Each structure stands twice: as C-alpha cells, then as structure tokens.
C-alpha positions in Angstrom: 48.1 81.8 78.9 45.8 79.3 77.0 42.1 79.5 77.5 40.4 77.2 80.0 38.7 74.3 78.1 36.0 74.1 80.8 34.9 77.6 80.0 35.6 78.0 76.3 34.7 76.2 73.1 37.4 74.5 71.0 37.2 77.1 68.2 37.8 79.8 70.8 40.8 78.0 72.3 42.2 77.4 68.8 41.6 81.1 67.8 43.5 82.3 70.9 46.4 79.8 70.3 46.6 80.8 66.6 47.8 84.3 67.7 51.0 82.7 68.8 51.6 80.0 66.1 54.9 79.4 64.5 55.0 80.1 60.8 55.5 77.2 58.5 59.0 78.6 57.8 59.9 78.2 61.5 58.4 74.7 61.6 60.4 73.8 58.5 63.6 75.1 59.9 63.1 73.2 63.2 62.3 70.0 61.2 65.5 70.4 59.2 63.7 70.8 55.9 65.5 72.5 53.1 63.9 75.6 51.6 62.8 73.9 48.3 61.2 71.1 50.3 58.6 73.4 51.9 55.7 74.4 49.7 53.7 77.1 51.6 50.0 77.5 51.4 49.9 80.8 53.3 51.9 81.5 56.5 50.7 78.6 58.7 50.1 75.6 56.4 52.4 74.0 53.8 52.8 71.0 51.7 56.1 69.1 51.9 58.0 67.7 49.0 58.2 64.2 50.3 60.3 62.7 47.5 63.1 65.1 48.1 63.0 64.6 51.8 63.1 60.8 51.5 65.9 60.9 48.9 68.0 63.2 51.1 67.5 61.3 54.3 67.5 57.8 52.9 70.4 56.6 55.0 69.0 58.2 58.3 67.6 55.8 60.8 63.8 55.9 61.5 62.4 57.2 64.8 60.1 55.3 67.1 56.7 54.5 65.6 53.6 54.7 67.7 50.0 54.0 66.7 47.0 55.4 68.5 43.8 53.4 68.5 40.9 53.0 70.9 38.3 50.8 72.5 34.9 50.5 70.9 33.6 54.1 71.1 30.3 55.6 72.0 28.6 57.6 69.2 30.3 60.7 70.7 33.8 59.5 70.1 36.4 59.0 72.9 39.1 61.5 71.9 41.5 59.5 69.9 42.6 62.5 67.8 42.8 64.6 70.9 45.0 61.9 72.5 47.2 61.7 69.4 47.8 65.5 69.7 48.1 65.4 73.5 50.7 62.6 73.4 52.6 64.6 70.9 52.5 67.6 73.2 53.5 65.5 76.2 56.5 64.0 74.4 57.4 67.6 73.3 57.3 68.6 77.0 59.8 65.8 77.7 62.1 67.5 75.2 61.7 64.9 72.5 61.8 65.6 68.8 58.2 64.4 68.1 55.9 64.6 65.1 52.2 63.7 64.8 50.7 62.2 61.7 46.9 62.5 61.5 44.1 62.2 58.9 42.4 65.1 57.2 38.8 65.5 58.4 35.9 64.9 56.1 33.3 67.7 55.5 30.7 65.1 56.4 31.3 64.8 60.1 32.6 68.3 60.3 29.2 69.7 59.3 27.3 66.9 61.0 27.7 65.6 64.6 31.2 64.3 65.1 33.3 67.5 64.5 36.5 68.1 62.5 38.9 65.6 64.3 41.3 68.4 65.1 41.5 67.3 68.7 40.0 69.3 71.5 40.6 71.5 74.5 44.4 72.2 74.8 45.3 69.2 72.5 44.4 70.5 69.1 45.9 70.8 65.6 45.9 74.4 64.4 45.0 76.5 62.5 41.5 75.0 63.0 39.6 76.7 60.1 41.7 75.6 57.2 42.2 72.1 58.8 38.4 71.7 59.0 37.4 73.4 55.7 39.3 71.8 52.9 42.9 72.4 53.9 45.0 72.5 50.7 42.4 70.8 48.5 43.4 67.1 48.8 39.8 65.9 49.3 38.6 68.1 46.4 41.3 66.5 44.2 40.1 63.1 45.2 36.5 64.0 44.4 37.5 65.3 41.0 39.7 62.3 40.2 37.1 59.8 41.3 34.1 61.5 39.6 36.2 61.8 36.4 36.2 58.0 36.3 32.5 58.0 36.6 32.2 60.6 33.8 34.4 58.4 31.6 32.2 55.4 32.4 28.8 56.9 31.9 29.8 58.8 28.8 31.3 55.6 27.3 28.0 53.7 28.1 26.0 56.4 26.4 28.2 56.4 23.3 28.2 52.6 23.0 24.4 52.7 23.3 24.0 55.4 20.6 26.6 54.3 18.1 27.4 51.1 16.2 30.9 49.6 16.0 31.9 51.4 12.9 30.8 54.8 14.4 32.7 54.0 17.6 35.8 53.1 15.6 35.7 56.5 13.9 35.8 58.0 17.3 38.7 55.8 18.3 36.6 53.9 20.7 36.4 50.1 21.2 33.2 48.6 22.5 33.6 47.6 26.1 30.1 46.1 26.6 29.7 47.5 30.1 27.0 45.8 32.2 24.8 48.6 33.7 23.7 46.2 36.4 27.2 45.5 37.5 28.8 48.9 38.1 31.3 48.8 41.0 31.7 52.6 41.7 29.3 55.4 42.6 29.8 59.1 42.5 31.2 60.8 45.6 30.8 64.0 47.6 32.2 65.1 50.9 29.0 65.5 52.9 26.6 63.1 54.6 23.8 63.1 52.1 21.5 60.1 52.6 19.1 61.3 49.9 21.8 60.6 47.3 22.6 57.0 48.3 20.5 55.5 45.5 19.5 57.6 42.4 18.5 57.2 38.8 20.7 59.0 36.3 20.5 59.7 32.5 16.8 60.8 32.5 15.8 62.7 29.4 16.8 62.1 25.8 19.6 60.1 24.2 21.9 63.2 24.6 21.4 63.2 28.4 23.3 60.0 29.2 22.5 56.3 29.7 19.6 55.6 32.0 20.7 53.5 35.0 20.7 53.2 38.8 23.6 54.9 40.5 24.3 56.7 43.7 26.7 58.6 45.9 29.2 57.5 48.6 31.1 59.9 50.9 34.4 61.1 49.4 36.7 59.4 52.0 35.3 56.0 51.1 36.7 56.4 47.6 39.4 54.0 46.4 41.3 57.1 45.3 41.5 58.1 49.0 42.7 54.6 49.8 45.4 54.9 47.1 46.5 58.2 48.6 46.9 56.5 52.0 49.0 53.5 50.7 50.9 54.8 47.7 54.7 54.9 48.0 55.3 57.7 45.4 53.7 59.2 42.3 54.8 56.3 40.0 53.1 53.8 42.4 50.0 56.0 42.5 49.8 56.2 38.7 50.0 52.4 38.5 47.4 51.9 41.2 45.1 54.4 39.6 45.1 52.4 36.4 44.0 49.2 38.2 40.8 50.7 39.6 37.8 48.5 38.7 34.9 50.8 37.7 32.5 48.2 36.4 32.2 44.8 34.7 31.4 43.9 31.2 28.5 41.6 30.2 30.7 38.5 30.4 31.8 39.4 34.0 35.3 40.8 33.1 36.5 43.9 34.9 36.4 47.3 33.2 39.2 49.5 34.7 40.2 53.1 34.5 42.9 52.1 32.1 40.3 50.5 29.8 38.5 53.9 29.9 41.7 55.8 29.2 41.1 58.0 32.2 43.8 56.9 34.8 46.4 59.4 33.6 44.0 62.3 33.9 42.9 61.1 37.4 46.5 61.0 38.5 46.9 64.6 37.2 44.3 65.7 39.7 46.3 64.0 42.5 49.9 65.1 41.5 50.0 67.8 44.3 47.7 66.0 46.7 50.3 63.3 47.1 52.5 65.7 49.2 51.6 65.7 52.9 50.4 68.8 54.6 52.3 70.4 57.5 50.5 72.0 60.5 51.2 72.2 64.2 49.8 71.5 67.7 48.7 74.3 69.9 52.1 73.9 71.6 54.1 74.1 68.4 55.0 70.5 67.6 54.8 69.6 63.9 51.8 67.7 62.6 51.5 66.0 59.2 47.9 65.8 57.9 47.3 63.5 55.0 44.7 61.0 53.8 41.2 60.6 55.4 39.1 59.2 58.2 36.2 56.6 58.5 38.0 53.3 59.2 34.5 51.7 59.4 34.0 52.2 55.7 37.5 53.0 54.5 41.1 52.2 55.4 41.1 55.1 57.8 44.8 55.7 58.2 47.1 58.6 57.9 49.2 58.1 54.8 52.3 55.9 54.5 54.1 58.8 52.8 53.4 61.1 55.8 54.6 58.4 58.3 57.7 57.7 56.3 58.9 61.3 56.1 58.0 61.9 59.8 60.1 58.9 60.8 63.1 60.4 59.0 62.6 63.8 60.5 61.6 62.9 64.1 62.7 60.7 67.0 59.1 59.8 67.8 56.2 59.6 65.4 52.6 59.4 66.7 50.3 58.2 64.0 46.5 57.6 64.2 44.2 54.8 63.1 40.4 55.2 62.9 38.0 54.1 65.6 38.6 51.0 67.8 41.4 48.4 67.6 39.0 46.0 65.9 38.8 48.3 62.9 41.4 51.0 62.6 44.2 49.1 64.3 43.5 45.9 62.5 43.8 47.7 59.2 47.0 49.5 60.4 48.4 46.1 61.4 47.5 44.0 58.4 47.2 46.5 55.6 49.2 49.7 56.2 52.2 48.0 57.8 52.2 45.3 55.1 52.2 47.9 52.4 54.8 50.2 54.1 57.1 47.6 55.6 57.1 49.7 58.8 56.9 48.1 62.2 55.5 50.0 65.2 57.2 50.1 68.6 54.0 50.6 70.6 50.2 51.1 70.3 48.1 53.4 72.5 44.6 52.2 73.2 42.4 55.2 74.2 39.6 54.6 76.8 37.2 56.8 78.6 35.3 56.1 81.8 32.2 57.3 79.7 32.7 54.5 77.1 33.4 51.9 79.8 30.2 52.7 81.5 28.4 52.4 78.2 29.8 49.0 77.6 29.1 48.1 81.2 25.3 48.7 81.1 24.7 52.5 81.1 22.3 53.9 78.4 23.9 54.6 75.0 24.5 58.4 74.6 22.8 60.1 71.7 24.7 62.8 69.9 22.9 66.2 70.1 21.0 65.2 73.3 22.0 65.7 76.9 24.2 63.0 78.5 22.0 60.6 80.4 21.9 61.2 84.1 23.5 57.8 84.8 26.9 59.1 83.6 27.0 61.9 86.1 27.5 59.7 89.2 30.2 57.2 90.2 29.5 53.6 89.2 32.5 51.3 89.6 30.5 48.2 88.7 29.6 49.5 85.2 33.3 50.5 84.7 34.6 47.1 85.7 32.0 45.4 83.4 32.9 47.7 80.6 36.6 46.9 80.9 35.8 43.6 79.2 35.7 45.5 76.0 39.0 47.3 76.7 40.7 44.0 77.6 39.5 42.5 74.3 41.2 45.3 72.4 44.4 44.9 74.5 44.5 41.3 73.4 44.1 42.3 69.8 47.1 44.6 70.0 49.1 41.8 71.7 48.2 39.4 68.9 50.1 41.8 66.6 53.2 41.4 68.9 53.0 45.1 69.8 53.3 46.6 73.3 50.0 48.2 74.3 49.7 51.3 76.5 46.2 52.1 77.7 45.4 55.8 77.9 42.6 56.8 80.2 41.5 60.0 78.5 40.4 61.9 81.6 37.1 63.7 81.9 36.6 66.0 84.9 33.6 63.9 85.9 35.7 60.7 86.4 36.2 59.6 90.0 39.3 58.3 91.6 37.6 54.9 92.3 36.6 54.5 88.7 40.1 55.3 87.5 41.7 52.9 90.0 39.4 50.1 88.8 40.6 50.6 85.2 44.3 50.7 86.2 43.9 47.6 88.3 42.3 45.5 85.6 44.6 46.7 82.8 47.7 46.0 84.8 46.4 42.6 85.7 46.1 42.0 81.9 49.8 42.8 81.5 49.5 46.2 79.8 50.8 49.6 80.8 48.2 52.2 81.7 48.4 56.0 82.1 45.9 58.7 83.1 46.1 61.6 80.8 44.6 65.1 81.2 45.8 66.5 77.9 42.3 68.0 77.0 42.5 70.1 80.2 46.2 70.7 80.5 47.8 70.1 77.1 51.3 68.5 77.1 51.7 69.0 80.9 48.7 66.8 81.4 50.1 64.1 79.2 53.4 63.5 80.9 52.3 60.2 82.5 51.2 58.9 79.1 54.4 60.1 77.4 56.5 58.3 80.0 54.6 55.1 79.6 54.9 55.3 75.8 58.6 55.9 75.9 59.0 52.9 78.2 57.0 50.7 75.9 59.2 51.8 72.9 62.3 50.6 74.7 61.0 47.1 74.9 61.5 44.5 72.1 58.3 43.5 70.4 57.5 40.6 68.0 55.4 42.1 65.3 53.6 39.6 63.0 50.6 39.8 60.7 47.3 38.1 61.5 47.2 36.4 58.1 49.4 35.9 55.0 48.1 36.8 51.6 48.2 33.3 50.3 45.4 32.4 52.7 42.0 32.1 50.9 39.9 35.2 51.2 37.1 33.5 53.2 39.6 32.1 55.6 41.0 35.6 56.1 37.5 37.1 56.7 36.7 34.4 59.2 40.0 34.8 61.0 39.4 38.6 61.4 35.8 37.9 62.5 36.7 35.3 65.0 40.2 36.4 66.3 39.6 40.2 66.3 35.8 40.7 66.6 35.1 37.6 68.7 32.5 36.2 66.3 31.4 32.5 66.2 31.8 32.5 62.4 30.8 34.2 59.2 27.6 34.1 57.1 27.6 35.3 53.5 24.7 36.6 51.4 24.4 34.6 48.1 25.9 37.6 46.2 28.9 37.9 48.6 29.5 34.2 48.6 29.5 34.1 44.7 32.0 37.0 44.7 34.2 35.5 47.3 34.5 32.2 45.3 35.2 34.1 42.1 37.9 36.2 43.8 39.6 33.2 45.3 39.9 31.6 41.8 41.2 34.8 40.2 45.0 35.2 40.5 44.7 39.0 40.4 42.3 39.2 43.4 43.2 36.1 45.4 46.2 37.8 47.0 44.8 41.2 47.7 44.6 42.4 51.3 41.3 42.5 53.2 39.7 45.8 54.2 36.6 45.2 56.3 33.6 47.5 56.4 31.8 47.2 59.7 30.1 49.4 62.3 32.5 51.1 64.7 30.0 51.1 67.5 30.3 47.4 68.4 32.7 44.5 68.1 29.9 42.8 66.2 28.1 44.0 63.1 25.2 45.2 65.2 25.9 48.7 66.6 23.6 48.2 69.6 25.6 45.2 71.0 28.0 46.6 73.6 30.8 45.1 75.6 32.1 41.8 74.2 29.1 40.2 72.4 28.8 36.4 72.5 27.0 33.9 70.3 26.9 35.9 67.0 28.1 35.5 63.4 29.4 38.2 61.1 27.0 38.7 58.2 28.9 39.7 55.0 26.4 41.1 52.5 28.8 42.2 49.7 32.4 42.3 48.7 33.9 45.2 46.7 37.1 45.1 44.7 39.7 47.8 45.2 42.5 46.5 42.9 44.3 49.8 42.7 44.5 50.2 46.5 45.4 46.5 46.8 42.6 45.0 48.8 39.1 43.6 48.6 36.4 45.1 50.8 33.9 42.8 52.6 30.9 44.8 53.7 29.3 43.5 56.9 26.0 44.4 58.5 23.8 47.3 57.5 26.6 49.9 57.3 26.4 52.3 54.3 29.2 54.0 52.4 27.2 57.3 52.6 26.4 58.3 56.1 23.3 60.4 56.9 23.1 63.9 58.4 21.4 64.1 61.8 18.5 66.4 62.8 20.8 68.8 64.8 24.0 69.0 62.7 27.0 71.1 63.5 26.5 73.4 60.5 23.6 75.1 62.4 26.2 76.6 64.7 29.0 77.4 62.2 29.2 81.1 61.0 31.6 83.8 60.0 32.3 87.1 61.8 31.6 89.5 58.9 33.9 92.1 60.4 37.0 89.9 60.8 36.3 87.1 58.4 37.0 84.6 61.1 35.0 81.3 61.3 33.3 80.4 64.6 31.5 77.4 65.8 33.8 74.7 64.6 34.7 71.8 67.0 
C-alpha cells in the first residue's frame, strides 16, 4: 500500500514506491521498444534512441496530444507537474496506453523554494533522487556547451587585444572586432545565484583575459536548452547551434558560434543529451523527461523529440508547459507547435482554490512562511472573484482553437461550496471541469479528470496560431500583450525600441518567433497585480536574439535571467543517510 500523503513527505512516499518500481527493461518492453533503442543508465532510468524509434514507427498514427497548463499561480505553485503525472495515472487506471512528457528540473528551484517538479503525493515521477539531482547529465551538457561558447568568445577577445593582425594570422585567426559593450550571452550555472548576475571578468594581467562586464544566468535560460527543446534531430541541432549569436562586432554585425569555430564542439557535448530520458510514475506509467523549466524566462516546454516519440508509442500523451496559460501555453501554442507541426487535442488548465482565493483578495502566500489564516476558512466570495483569472486563461486556450478542461487540483482544505462555485462558473464559460484528488489518491483520484480529458479529445478542434511570422515583431508583441495578457498596449525602453526596429529590418530576424520573458505571478509584468489587471501597459526593456532556437526574446518588467536564493532554501533540509546512501528531504 502507498504511504498516506497527509502523513508523509514526498521523498518518503517516493522512496516507498521505488521498492516496487518496474525496471527500464520492463518499461521498454511494455512500450514496444526494441533492445537497441533502450540506453540504460542503471536499472530504473534510461535514454531512448529517438531516431531509431521515429524511423521504425514513421507510418504509425500519432496518439492523442494533451497539454497541461494552469492559471496564474501563487509563489507556491499550483501542482501542474503533479496534475500531469496524476492525469497520466488516471488514464492508466482507465486502461489507456498513456505516456507523460515532462521537463527536467533545474537545480536552482530544487535547492531553493519550489522543489524538484517531480509531482507530489501519490502523483510523482520516480526515482526521485536521480530525477532531482542531474538525471543523466543533460543540464550538465548544456552548461558545458554554453560556457564553451563563452570561453571561445572571451579568449578570442583577449587574443585580438594582445596580437596584431599578422600575429593573429599566424595563429589562423581572423580579427572579429568584437564589441565588449555588446555581448549577448552570459555564463550559466544551474543554481539561483544572485551574487553572480553582474560581475567583472579578466582582472589581472594580459594573460588573465580581457577585462569586461559579464555575468551569469541560470542554465535553463540558455539558448542551448531552448535548442534542445525545439530541435528535430542531431542535424537540426548542429545547424541551430552554429546560428547562436554570442556578441556583436563594433559595426553592429552579429558574431556567432560559427564565427568562433565552436559550434561543432558545443554540439559534441549535446550528442547524447538529445536522446530523451525514460522514467515512470509511482503507478508504473512511462514518463519521458527532457528539456527544462522556467517558462517565465525560457521556452519552458518538454522537448519536441520526447513528444514525437511518445505520440508514436502511446495512445494518449500528456505533455507539460510551464506556469500559466499566458506564458507556458502561449509558447506551446505559438512556438512549440509551430516548430513541431503537432496539433493538440485538448489542454488542461490547472486551478486550485488556494490560487483563486489569492486572485480574489486573500493575502499573497510567502514561500517558507506559514499559510495566512485567511486560507483556512471557507470564502466563496474570494473564490468567485478569483475565477476571473481562471476564465481569462480559458479564453486564451479557446483562442488557439483547443478544447479546454479545467482541473480543480483538490486540497483537503477545500470546501464543497467553493468547489461548486468554480464548477458553476467554468461550465457557464463553456468549458469542461473536473475535480481531481490525484495528490491524495493517485490515479484513482484522477478518474473524473481522465474521463473529461478523453471526452474533450473526441471533439473536433480548430487549432490556429495567434500570429503569423510575417507580422512585424512589434505587432506580435502587442498582440500577445493585448490578446493574451490583457494589456492596453506596449511601452518600449529606448534600447528595446532600437533593437525591435533593427530586427524588423533584418531578413534573418524579422521572421523569427517571439518568446516572451515576463513574471509568472501576474497576467501583467508586475507580480503583485492579481486577478485580471486593468489599465496597464507591458513595459519591454530589452530584446534578446536566439537565432539558433528560432526566436527573439522580449524581456518585460523587472524579471531577471538569474533568480535569487531565498533565506530558507530547500537545501537546508536535504541530506544523505550515511548508512544506506539514500537522499532524504527532496520534494
């Protein structure tokens, strides 16, 4: 019998479940994988040779494709990964051949305040420890590939500064005239390290590098991670890797990884990472784990490769997009689906009574501190007011032509009257709604949700993009701001405006997709504005170029590409049992 989630921590539940896990060999056999397609990393985790699978099953029809997104969350998160796993378990309970596709967690939130995104309670991906602590090394490969580009850039700048043209020629180098004030990339690491956001490098003598401002971003925000999420195959990845813009020269022309002769070596670091990782739910359904989180500062999607092989191997595929529908789903809709050519059959919008109360007027919860007393009692008024945010996200999903299913992710503190209020308002808005108790009961608690999703998948939808790529960049940004966020328009900093105009005139950047960077805690760019804010404009302060990934990145509000570590981070409670070697304290 599984442990009771109300009495045991997630890591304890996972540890108990891991005693009964299927081996990857069993999972591979149940999926119909051939022996050479399974690349084991121990007994319970494997990589899968996606190229062989896709070639072998090229003529097989795809399964049903379901995306999981959410309302605007509280800082505590509303259980979107938990719901993805719970829905997968629920469909499994209904006897369906189902596969989940989720993102690999970043060490930043795992060791900070948000946890590892393995799910929770009886809806988890296992084994928890390798999932949370590096898995098969994909993020490490991304760090090495990305930072190698920075090594190539900074060493080239040093050599160009120290040598004349004749000396450079002898070293088979051509002067690139890199502008140290116009470097696009930073270094990356997979922790939340606010002290490294802005630094000075190259201090010392001429042998110690070129003196310049630099900094660090978190690993999952790297363009290399975005390329892993959208690449079709290794050839596509290699071509994309060579288009990464690292900096600009003194005349304003881009300096790419190809100019630095480093794209091939970067791809070498990624040659194994391109294969998705195979794990399982607590109840034994297969889970592909590939690409990274943080849809507020990155694309925030499980990989196209993972989704494609899952759709060939399963009858239902449940994939996950980061944060709310204004961020993760919008990128799934207008970027991931555009790159993959895949069309979803349904989208699940996860909501909690807790988040609805927050949007309705309750105090904003603070991670690491006790939940405010206001959340412990029934307040139907707050819930009804907060449903304005939920209904806004339902409209967003409908604009994509996709059938929405609202999942009320049930907490034991929710009351019947609060749940009835949500169901009434959602049904009046023309969407399906289901109460799910997957955290408490696993697949058995997600049957109502599974049935609603299967019904939605039977209906015809009319999928369409929000914008076409021939639309000018600023028009696209304004359309996303107004139609998805509810803004009254867009304001640009002088730097962002100049970049936007230059990109619109450049044939190479004018038709790239648009990957917004914005807080996940509000529909606006101000994290403190809850519900559906009115009378505001989106402030775009910068626009980055991710030519390799295939999009430009408008940065809105005060959000940073390197998050900070809180005063009471999770690492204070993570430890190892020195007798057994087992890790405890992960969540």
